[in-house]
C-alpha positions as CSV (number, residue, x, y, z in Angstrom):
1,M,55.0,87.1,65.5
2,S,57.4,85.5,63.2
3,L,60.4,85.4,61.0
4,R,59.3,86.4,57.5
5,V,61.1,85.3,54.4
6,Q,61.5,88.3,52.0
7,K,63.9,86.5,49.7
8,P,64.6,82.8,49.9
9,G,68.2,82.6,48.8
10,M,69.6,79.9,46.6
11,F,68.6,76.9,48.7
12,T,67.5,77.4,52.3
13,T,65.9,74.6,54.2
14,I,64.8,73.8,57.7
15,Q,67.1,71.1,59.1
16,D,67.8,69.5,62.5
17,L,69.8,66.4,63.3
18,G,67.6,64.3,61.0
19,R,65.8,61.0,61.5
20,P,68.6,58.3,61.8
21,G,67.6,54.7,62.4
22,Q,64.8,54.6,59.9
23,G,66.7,53.0,57.1
24,R,64.7,49.8,57.4
25,W,61.8,51.7,56.1
26,G,63.8,53.2,53.3
27,V,63.8,56.6,54.9
28,S,67.0,58.7,54.5
29,P,68.3,60.3,57.7
30,S,68.5,63.7,56.1
31,G,69.3,66.5,58.6
32,A,72.1,69.1,58.6
33,M,74.9,68.5,56.1
34,D,77.2,70.0,58.8
35,P,75.9,68.7,62.1
36,L,78.7,70.4,64.1
37,A,77.7,73.8,62.8
38,L,74.0,73.2,63.5
39,T,74.8,72.1,67.0
40,L,77.0,75.1,67.8
41,A,74.3,77.5,66.4
42,N,71.7,75.9,68.7
43,L,73.9,76.0,71.8
44,L,74.7,79.7,71.2
45,V,71.0,80.5,71.5
46,G,70.3,78.1,74.4
47,N,68.5,75.5,72.3
48,P,68.9,71.7,72.5
49,A,71.7,70.6,70.1
50,G,69.3,69.2,67.5
51,A,66.7,71.9,67.4
52,A,65.4,72.9,64.0
53,A,67.3,75.8,62.3
54,L,67.9,77.1,58.8
55,E,70.5,75.6,56.6
56,V,71.6,78.4,54.2
57,T,73.5,77.2,51.0
58,A,76.0,79.7,49.5
59,L,73.6,82.5,48.6
60,G,71.6,83.4,51.7
61,P,68.0,84.6,52.1
62,E,66.6,88.0,53.3
63,L,64.7,87.6,56.6
64,L,62.6,90.1,58.5
65,F,62.4,89.7,62.3
66,E,58.8,90.6,63.1
67,R,59.6,90.4,66.8
68,E,62.7,90.7,69.0
69,A,64.6,87.5,68.9
70,T,68.0,85.9,69.8
71,F,69.8,84.3,66.9
72,A,73.2,83.0,65.9
73,L,75.1,82.1,62.7
74,T,77.7,79.3,62.3
75,G,79.3,77.4,59.5
76,A,80.1,79.1,56.2
77,E,81.0,82.8,56.2
78,L,78.3,84.5,54.0
79,R,78.9,88.1,55.1
80,A,75.6,88.5,56.9
81,T,74.3,91.9,58.0
82,L,71.5,93.1,60.3
83,D,70.1,96.3,59.0
84,G,73.4,96.8,57.2
85,A,75.7,96.2,60.2
86,P,78.0,93.2,60.0
87,V,76.9,90.1,62.0
88,A,79.8,88.1,63.5
89,T,79.5,84.4,63.3
90,R,79.8,82.0,66.2
91,Q,78.2,84.3,68.8
92,A,74.7,85.1,69.9
93,H,72.9,88.3,68.7
94,R,69.7,90.1,69.6
95,A,67.5,91.4,66.7
96,R,64.9,94.0,67.3
97,A,61.4,93.8,65.8
98,G,61.6,95.1,62.2
99,Q,65.2,94.4,61.6
100,V,66.3,92.6,58.4
101,L,69.0,89.9,58.2
102,R,70.7,89.7,54.8
103,F,73.5,87.6,53.5
104,G,76.2,88.8,51.1
105,A,78.8,87.1,49.0
106,R,80.2,83.8,50.1
107,A,83.7,84.3,51.7
108,H,84.4,80.6,52.5
109,G,82.5,77.4,53.3
110,A,79.3,76.2,51.7
111,R,76.6,76.2,54.3
112,A,75.7,78.5,57.1
113,Y,73.2,77.7,59.9
114,L,70.8,80.2,61.5
115,A,69.4,79.2,64.8
116,V,66.8,81.2,66.7
117,A,66.1,80.8,70.4
118,G,63.2,78.3,70.8
119,G,64.0,76.7,67.5
120,L,62.2,77.0,64.1
121,G,60.3,73.7,64.2
122,A,56.9,75.1,65.0
123,S,56.2,75.9,61.4
124,A,57.7,72.7,60.0
125,Q,56.1,69.3,59.3
126,S,57.5,66.7,61.6
127,F,58.0,63.2,60.2
128,L,59.3,60.3,62.3
129,G,60.3,62.8,65.0
130,S,62.3,65.2,62.8
131,A,61.5,68.5,61.1
132,A,64.4,68.0,58.6
133,T,63.6,68.8,55.0
134,D,64.2,66.0,52.5
135,V,63.6,67.6,49.2
136,E,64.0,64.4,47.2
137,A,61.3,62.6,49.3
138,H,59.2,65.7,49.9
139,L,59.4,65.2,53.6
140,G,59.6,67.5,56.6
141,G,60.2,71.2,56.7
142,L,57.8,73.3,54.7
143,G,56.2,70.6,52.6
144,G,59.5,69.1,51.9
145,R,60.8,72.1,49.9
146,P,63.2,75.0,50.3
147,L,62.0,78.3,51.6
148,R,60.0,80.6,49.3
149,A,59.5,84.3,49.5
150,G,56.5,85.0,51.7
151,D,57.0,82.0,54.0
152,V,56.5,82.7,57.7
153,L,58.3,80.9,60.4
154,A,56.8,81.0,63.9
155,L,59.1,82.1,66.7
156,A,58.8,80.8,70.2
157,P,58.6,83.1,73.2
158,Q,62.1,84.5,73.6
159,P,64.1,84.0,76.8
160,P,66.3,86.9,78.1
161,F,69.4,87.4,75.9
162,Q,72.6,85.6,76.9
163,P,75.8,86.8,75.2
164,R,77.2,83.4,74.4
165,S,80.1,82.7,72.0
166,V,82.1,79.7,70.7
167,H,85.5,79.2,72.3
168,A,88.6,79.5,70.2
169,G,89.7,76.2,68.6
170,W,86.6,75.5,66.5
171,E,88.9,75.8,63.4
172,R,90.5,72.5,64.2
173,W,87.5,70.6,63.0
174,Y,87.7,72.2,59.6
175,Q,91.5,72.0,59.1
176,P,93.1,71.3,56.8
177,P,90.1,72.0,54.6
178,D,91.2,70.0,51.6
179,V,92.1,66.7,53.4
180,V,89.4,64.4,54.6
181,R,90.1,61.2,56.7
182,F,88.4,57.9,55.8
183,I,88.4,54.3,56.9
184,P,89.1,51.9,54.0
185,E,86.5,49.4,53.2
186,P,87.6,45.9,54.4
187,G,87.5,43.4,51.6
188,A,86.4,45.9,49.0
189,R,85.5,44.3,45.7
190,L,87.8,46.5,43.7
191,P,91.3,46.2,42.1
192,A,94.0,46.5,44.7
193,E,95.4,49.7,43.1
194,A,92.0,51.5,43.3
195,L,92.4,52.4,47.0
196,E,96.1,53.4,46.5
197,R,95.2,55.7,43.6
198,F,92.2,57.1,45.5
199,E,94.4,58.2,48.4
200,A,97.1,59.6,46.2
201,A,94.7,61.5,43.9
202,R,93.3,65.0,44.2
203,F,89.7,65.6,43.3
204,R,87.3,68.5,42.9
205,I,83.7,68.7,44.1
206,S,81.6,68.2,40.9
207,P,78.8,70.7,40.0
208,R,76.6,67.6,39.9
209,S,76.9,67.3,43.7
210,N,73.9,67.9,46.0
211,R,72.7,66.9,49.5
212,M,72.4,63.3,48.5
213,G,76.1,63.0,47.5
214,Y,79.3,64.7,46.5
215,R,80.5,63.6,43.2
216,L,84.3,63.8,42.8
217,E,86.0,64.8,39.6
218,G,89.6,63.6,39.1
219,P,91.6,60.7,37.6
220,A,89.4,57.7,36.9
221,L,90.0,54.9,39.3
222,P,90.1,51.3,38.2
223,T,86.9,49.4,38.8
224,E,85.6,46.0,37.9
225,T,83.7,45.6,34.6
226,G,80.1,46.1,35.4
227,G,81.2,46.7,39.0
228,L,77.8,46.3,40.6
229,Q,77.2,44.1,43.6
230,L,74.2,43.3,45.8
231,S,72.9,46.4,47.5
232,E,74.0,46.9,51.0
233,P,73.2,49.5,53.7
234,V,75.1,52.8,53.3
235,A,75.8,55.6,55.7
236,P,76.6,59.3,55.4
237,G,80.2,59.4,54.4
238,T,80.2,56.1,52.4
239,I,82.5,56.4,49.4
240,Q,81.2,54.6,46.4
241,L,83.0,53.9,43.1
242,P,80.6,53.7,40.2
243,P,81.7,52.1,36.8
244,D,83.0,55.5,35.5
245,G,85.8,55.4,38.2
246,Q,84.7,58.8,39.6
247,P,84.0,58.4,43.4
248,I,80.8,59.5,45.1
249,V,80.7,60.4,48.8
250,L,77.2,60.0,50.2
251,M,75.9,62.9,52.3
252,A,72.8,63.7,54.4
253,D,70.0,62.9,52.0
254,R,71.7,59.7,50.7
255,Q,69.6,56.7,49.8
256,T,69.5,53.8,52.4
257,T,71.2,51.1,50.3
258,G,73.7,51.1,47.4
259,G,75.2,48.6,45.0
260,Y,78.4,50.3,43.9
261,P,81.7,48.9,45.3
262,R,82.9,50.9,48.3
263,L,86.3,52.5,48.9
264,G,85.6,53.3,52.5
265,H,83.8,55.7,54.8
266,V,84.6,59.3,55.7
267,L,85.1,59.8,59.4
268,R,82.0,61.1,61.2
269,A,84.3,63.8,62.7
270,D,85.3,64.9,59.2
271,V,81.8,65.0,57.6
272,P,81.4,68.7,58.7
273,K,84.7,69.5,57.0
274,L,83.6,67.8,53.7
275,A,80.1,69.4,53.9
276,Q,81.7,72.9,53.9
277,R,83.6,72.2,50.6
278,W,81.9,74.0,47.7
279,L,81.6,73.1,44.1
280,G,85.0,73.1,42.4
281,D,86.9,73.0,45.7
282,P,89.8,70.6,45.8
283,V,89.7,67.7,48.2
284,G,92.0,64.7,49.0
285,F,91.6,61.7,51.3
286,R,93.8,60.1,53.9
287,A,93.2,56.6,55.3
288,V,93.2,56.1,59.0
289,T,92.4,53.2,61.3
290,L,89.1,52.5,63.0
291,E,90.7,53.4,66.4
292,E,91.8,56.7,65.1
293,A,88.3,57.4,63.8
294,R,86.8,56.5,67.2
295,Q,89.3,58.8,69.0
296,A,88.6,61.6,66.6
297,L,84.9,61.4,67.4
298,R,85.6,61.2,71.2
299,D,87.7,64.3,70.8
300,L,85.0,66.1,69.0
301,Q,82.3,65.2,71.5
302,A,84.6,66.2,74.4
303,W,85.3,69.6,72.8
304,L,81.6,70.2,72.1
305,E,80.8,69.9,75.9
306,Q,82.8,73.0,76.6
307,A,82.6,74.8,73.2
308,V,80.1,77.4,74.1
309,A,79.9,79.8,77.0
Protein backbone atom coordinates (compact mmCIF):
# COMPACT_ATOMS: atom_id res chain seq x y z
CA MET A 1 0.00 0.00 0.00
CA SER A 2 1.20 3.42 -0.88
CA LEU A 3 0.94 7.16 -1.11
CA ARG A 4 -0.62 7.91 -4.49
CA VAL A 5 -0.06 11.23 -6.28
CA GLN A 6 -3.41 12.50 -7.60
CA LYS A 7 -2.07 15.97 -8.48
CA PRO A 8 1.66 16.76 -8.50
CA GLY A 9 1.62 20.42 -7.47
CA MET A 10 3.92 22.98 -9.00
CA PHE A 11 7.26 21.34 -8.21
CA THR A 12 7.34 18.49 -5.70
CA THR A 13 10.44 16.32 -5.43
CA ILE A 14 11.87 13.61 -3.21
CA GLN A 15 14.72 15.05 -1.14
CA ASP A 16 16.92 13.99 1.74
CA LEU A 17 20.09 15.62 3.06
CA GLY A 18 21.78 15.09 -0.29
CA ARG A 19 25.11 13.66 -1.37
CA PRO A 20 27.79 16.00 0.03
CA GLY A 21 31.46 15.23 -0.52
CA GLN A 22 31.08 14.21 -4.17
CA GLY A 23 32.24 17.46 -5.70
CA ARG A 24 35.46 15.89 -6.96
CA TRP A 25 33.31 13.89 -9.35
CA GLY A 26 31.41 17.00 -10.41
CA VAL A 27 28.30 15.85 -8.55
CA SER A 28 26.17 18.50 -6.86
CA PRO A 29 25.13 17.78 -3.26
CA SER A 30 21.47 18.51 -4.02
CA GLY A 31 19.16 17.58 -1.09
CA ALA A 32 16.63 19.72 0.75
CA MET A 33 16.77 23.46 0.17
CA ASP A 34 15.78 23.87 3.85
CA PRO A 35 17.68 21.08 5.68
CA LEU A 36 16.32 22.25 9.05
CA ALA A 37 12.68 21.83 8.02
CA LEU A 38 13.42 18.43 6.48
CA THR A 39 15.15 17.30 9.67
CA LEU A 40 12.28 18.45 11.89
CA ALA A 41 9.70 16.69 9.71
CA ASN A 42 11.62 13.44 9.97
CA LEU A 43 12.12 13.70 13.73
CA LEU A 44 8.38 14.27 14.19
CA VAL A 45 7.56 10.90 12.60
CA GLY A 46 10.43 9.01 14.22
CA ASN A 47 12.68 8.84 11.16
CA PRO A 48 16.43 9.44 10.98
CA ALA A 49 17.08 13.13 10.37
CA GLY A 50 18.06 12.63 6.73
CA ALA A 51 15.34 10.23 5.59
CA ALA A 52 13.78 10.86 2.19
CA ALA A 53 10.69 13.09 2.24
CA LEU A 54 8.79 15.33 -0.16
CA GLU A 55 9.87 18.91 -0.78
CA VAL A 56 6.74 20.83 -1.79
CA THR A 57 7.33 24.14 -3.58
CA ALA A 58 4.67 26.87 -3.16
CA LEU A 59 1.74 25.06 -4.79
CA GLY A 60 1.32 21.67 -3.18
CA PRO A 61 0.22 18.28 -4.51
CA GLU A 62 -2.87 16.19 -3.78
CA LEU A 63 -1.95 12.88 -2.17
CA LEU A 64 -4.06 9.83 -1.36
CA PHE A 65 -3.05 7.70 1.62
CA GLU A 66 -3.81 4.14 0.53
CA ARG A 67 -2.95 2.89 4.00
CA GLU A 68 -2.92 4.30 7.52
CA ALA A 69 0.26 6.30 8.06
CA THR A 70 1.95 8.81 10.35
CA PHE A 71 3.03 12.04 8.67
CA ALA A 72 4.21 15.55 9.51
CA LEU A 73 4.55 18.88 7.71
CA THR A 74 7.19 21.54 8.35
CA GLY A 75 8.60 24.58 6.56
CA ALA A 76 6.33 26.84 4.54
CA GLU A 77 2.69 27.28 5.55
CA LEU A 78 0.67 26.04 2.57
CA ARG A 79 -2.70 25.62 4.33
CA ALA A 80 -2.79 21.83 4.11
CA THR A 81 -5.97 19.87 4.81
CA LEU A 82 -6.72 16.18 5.36
CA ASP A 83 -10.15 15.37 3.99
CA GLY A 84 -10.94 19.05 4.39
CA ALA A 85 -9.78 19.41 8.01
CA PRO A 86 -6.85 21.79 8.59
CA VAL A 87 -3.50 20.09 9.26
CA ALA A 88 -1.26 21.87 11.77
CA THR A 89 2.40 22.12 10.84
CA ARG A 90 5.26 21.00 13.10
CA GLN A 91 3.40 18.11 14.72
CA ALA A 92 2.76 14.47 13.88
CA HIS A 93 -0.58 13.33 12.45
CA ARG A 94 -2.15 9.98 11.65
CA ALA A 95 -3.93 9.58 8.32
CA ARG A 96 -6.43 6.78 7.77
CA ALA A 97 -6.50 4.70 4.60
CA GLY A 98 -8.44 6.58 1.92
CA GLN A 99 -7.85 10.08 3.27
CA VAL A 100 -6.58 12.77 0.92
CA LEU A 101 -3.98 15.41 1.81
CA ARG A 102 -4.36 18.65 -0.11
CA PHE A 103 -2.51 21.96 -0.02
CA GLY A 104 -4.07 25.41 -0.36
CA ALA A 105 -2.79 28.90 -0.98
CA ARG A 106 0.71 29.77 0.22
CA ALA A 107 0.53 31.79 3.45
CA HIS A 108 4.27 32.26 3.98
CA GLY A 109 7.54 30.56 3.16
CA ALA A 110 8.49 28.85 -0.08
CA ARG A 111 8.94 25.14 0.64
CA ALA A 112 7.09 22.68 2.85
CA TYR A 113 8.36 19.22 3.77
CA LEU A 114 6.17 16.15 4.10
CA ALA A 115 7.74 13.25 5.99
CA VAL A 116 6.04 9.88 6.45
CA ALA A 117 7.10 7.33 9.07
CA GLY A 118 9.61 4.96 7.52
CA GLY A 119 10.66 7.50 4.89
CA LEU A 120 9.81 7.73 1.18
CA GLY A 121 13.06 6.41 -0.21
CA ALA A 122 11.81 2.95 -1.15
CA SER A 123 10.38 4.22 -4.44
CA ALA A 124 13.35 6.46 -5.24
CA GLN A 125 16.50 5.82 -7.21
CA SER A 126 19.49 6.07 -4.90
CA PHE A 127 22.70 7.55 -6.31
CA LEU A 128 25.90 7.82 -4.26
CA GLY A 129 23.92 6.95 -1.17
CA SER A 130 21.20 9.56 -1.56
CA ALA A 131 17.64 9.55 -2.92
CA ALA A 132 17.71 13.32 -3.45
CA THR A 133 16.29 14.49 -6.78
CA ASP A 134 18.61 16.56 -8.95
CA VAL A 135 16.43 17.65 -11.84
CA GLU A 136 19.27 19.34 -13.75
CA ALA A 137 21.40 16.17 -13.67
CA HIS A 138 18.45 13.74 -13.86
CA LEU A 139 19.64 11.96 -10.73
CA GLY A 140 17.86 10.39 -7.78
CA GLY A 141 14.21 10.51 -6.83
CA LEU A 142 11.77 9.34 -9.48
CA GLY A 143 14.07 9.33 -12.50
CA GLY A 144 15.49 12.71 -11.55
CA ARG A 145 12.18 14.49 -12.09
CA PRO A 146 9.41 16.12 -10.04
CA LEU A 147 6.33 14.12 -9.09
CA ARG A 148 3.69 13.43 -11.71
CA ALA A 149 0.03 12.52 -11.34
CA GLY A 150 -0.23 8.77 -11.00
CA ASP A 151 3.11 8.30 -9.25
CA VAL A 152 2.99 5.82 -6.39
CA LEU A 153 5.32 6.10 -3.39
CA ALA A 154 5.74 2.94 -1.33
CA LEU A 155 5.13 3.27 2.40
CA ALA A 156 7.08 1.28 4.96
CA PRO A 157 5.31 -0.67 7.71
CA GLN A 158 3.97 1.96 10.09
CA PRO A 159 4.99 2.03 13.76
CA PRO A 160 2.44 2.93 16.47
CA PHE A 161 1.50 6.63 16.40
CA GLN A 162 3.51 8.93 18.66
CA PRO A 163 2.03 12.44 19.17
CA ARG A 164 5.27 14.39 18.72
CA SER A 165 5.52 18.15 18.18
CA VAL A 166 8.23 20.79 17.79
CA HIS A 167 9.02 22.83 20.88
CA ALA A 168 8.42 26.56 20.81
CA GLY A 169 11.34 28.59 19.61
CA TRP A 170 11.72 27.25 16.09
CA GLU A 171 10.91 30.74 14.76
CA ARG A 172 14.30 32.05 15.82
CA TRP A 173 15.97 30.22 12.93
CA TYR A 174 13.81 32.07 10.41
CA GLN A 175 13.84 35.55 12.01
CA PRO A 176 14.18 38.22 10.91
CA PRO A 177 13.11 36.75 7.57
CA ASP A 178 14.63 39.46 5.40
CA VAL A 179 18.14 39.60 6.88
CA VAL A 180 20.64 36.85 6.11
CA ARG A 181 24.08 36.68 7.71
CA PHE A 182 27.19 35.99 5.66
CA ILE A 183 30.96 35.69 6.01
CA PRO A 184 32.77 38.09 3.63
CA GLU A 185 35.17 36.48 1.17
CA PRO A 186 38.76 37.16 2.26
CA GLY A 187 40.78 38.74 -0.50
CA ALA A 188 37.83 39.00 -2.86
CA ARG A 189 38.88 40.09 -6.35
CA LEU A 190 36.38 42.92 -6.42
CA PRO A 191 36.42 46.71 -5.98
CA ALA A 192 36.51 47.62 -2.29
CA GLU A 193 33.12 49.32 -2.39
CA ALA A 194 31.38 46.21 -3.79
CA LEU A 195 31.15 44.55 -0.38
CA GLU A 196 30.06 47.77 1.35
CA ARG A 197 27.32 48.37 -1.20
CA PHE A 198 26.24 44.72 -1.03
CA GLU A 199 25.70 44.92 2.72
CA ALA A 200 23.91 48.27 2.49
CA ALA A 201 21.60 47.30 -0.37
CA ARG A 202 18.19 45.65 -0.36
CA PHE A 203 17.50 43.00 -2.98
CA ARG A 204 14.56 40.94 -4.16
CA ILE A 205 14.55 37.26 -5.10
CA SER A 206 14.48 37.19 -8.90
CA PRO A 207 11.89 35.14 -10.83
CA ARG A 208 14.91 33.54 -12.54
CA SER A 209 15.85 31.79 -9.29
CA ASN A 210 15.69 28.04 -8.84
CA ARG A 211 17.19 25.24 -6.75
CA MET A 212 20.62 25.91 -8.28
CA GLY A 213 20.78 29.51 -7.18
CA TYR A 214 18.89 32.57 -6.01
CA ARG A 215 19.46 35.49 -8.33
CA LEU A 216 19.13 38.84 -6.57
CA GLU A 217 17.64 41.94 -8.14
CA GLY A 218 18.77 45.31 -6.81
CA PRO A 219 21.32 48.05 -7.36
CA ALA A 220 24.13 46.83 -9.60
CA LEU A 221 27.34 46.34 -7.63
CA PRO A 222 30.72 47.33 -9.06
CA THR A 223 32.72 44.50 -10.53
CA GLU A 224 35.87 44.20 -12.54
CA THR A 225 35.72 44.37 -16.32
CA GLY A 226 35.38 40.84 -17.54
CA GLY A 227 35.31 39.81 -13.90
CA LEU A 228 35.97 36.13 -14.40
CA GLN A 229 38.65 34.21 -12.56
CA LEU A 230 39.87 30.65 -12.43
CA SER A 231 37.13 28.32 -11.32
CA GLU A 232 37.17 27.37 -7.67
CA PRO A 233 35.06 25.02 -5.56
CA VAL A 234 31.81 26.56 -4.38
CA ALA A 235 29.39 25.61 -1.62
CA PRO A 236 25.70 26.07 -0.84
CA GLY A 237 25.49 29.70 0.21
CA THR A 238 28.41 30.98 -1.87
CA ILE A 239 27.59 34.51 -3.07
CA GLN A 240 28.87 35.19 -6.56
CA LEU A 241 29.01 38.48 -8.42
CA PRO A 242 28.70 38.07 -12.19
CA PRO A 243 29.62 40.87 -14.62
CA ASP A 244 26.12 42.42 -14.53
CA GLY A 245 26.62 43.31 -10.85
CA GLN A 246 23.56 41.34 -9.68
CA PRO A 247 24.62 38.78 -7.02
CA ILE A 248 23.75 35.09 -7.14
CA VAL A 249 23.52 32.93 -4.00
CA LEU A 250 24.20 29.28 -4.80
CA MET A 251 21.70 26.82 -3.36
CA ALA A 252 21.22 23.05 -3.06
CA ASP A 253 21.58 22.06 -6.73
CA ARG A 254 24.54 24.36 -7.34
CA GLN A 255 27.38 23.44 -9.64
CA THR A 256 30.60 22.25 -7.98
CA THR A 257 32.90 25.05 -9.21
CA GLY A 258 32.45 28.64 -10.26
CA GLY A 259 34.51 31.39 -11.85
CA TYR A 260 32.67 34.54 -10.80
CA PRO A 261 34.25 36.69 -8.05
CA ARG A 262 32.78 35.93 -4.65
CA LEU A 263 31.37 38.35 -2.11
CA GLY A 264 31.16 35.76 0.65
CA HIS A 265 29.22 32.82 1.98
CA VAL A 266 25.80 32.67 3.66
CA LEU A 267 25.98 31.07 7.10
CA ARG A 268 24.97 27.42 7.11
CA ALA A 269 22.63 28.28 9.99
CA ASP A 270 20.93 30.91 7.78
CA VAL A 271 20.53 28.80 4.61
CA PRO A 272 17.07 27.58 5.80
CA LYS A 273 15.94 31.18 6.25
CA LEU A 274 17.05 32.12 2.75
CA ALA A 275 15.54 28.96 1.24
CA GLN A 276 12.12 30.00 2.56
CA ARG A 277 12.22 33.36 0.76
CA TRP A 278 9.91 33.33 -2.25
CA LEU A 279 10.19 35.04 -5.61
CA GLY A 280 9.92 38.80 -5.17
CA ASP A 281 10.58 38.69 -1.42
CA PRO A 282 13.00 41.31 -0.07
CA VAL A 283 16.30 40.24 1.42
CA GLY A 284 19.35 41.97 2.85
CA PHE A 285 22.71 40.69 4.08
CA ARG A 286 24.72 41.33 7.26
CA ALA A 287 28.40 40.44 7.55
CA VAL A 288 29.55 38.46 10.60
CA THR A 289 32.81 36.88 11.67
CA LEU A 290 33.79 33.26 11.20
CA GLU A 291 33.50 32.69 14.95
CA GLU A 292 29.96 34.08 14.96
CA ALA A 293 29.11 31.71 12.13
CA ARG A 294 30.51 28.74 14.02
CA GLN A 295 28.61 29.71 17.17
CA ALA A 296 25.36 30.07 15.20
CA LEU A 297 25.79 26.54 13.86
CA ARG A 298 26.59 25.16 17.32
CA ASP A 299 23.46 26.87 18.67
CA LEU A 300 21.34 25.37 15.91
CA GLN A 301 22.68 21.87 16.46
CA ALA A 302 22.17 22.15 20.24
CA TRP A 303 18.57 23.32 19.73
CA LEU A 304 17.86 20.47 17.31
CA GLU A 305 18.83 17.90 19.94
CA GLN A 306 15.84 18.87 22.06
CA ALA A 307 13.53 20.38 19.43
CA VAL A 308 11.06 17.50 19.13
CA ALA A 309 9.25 15.56 21.84
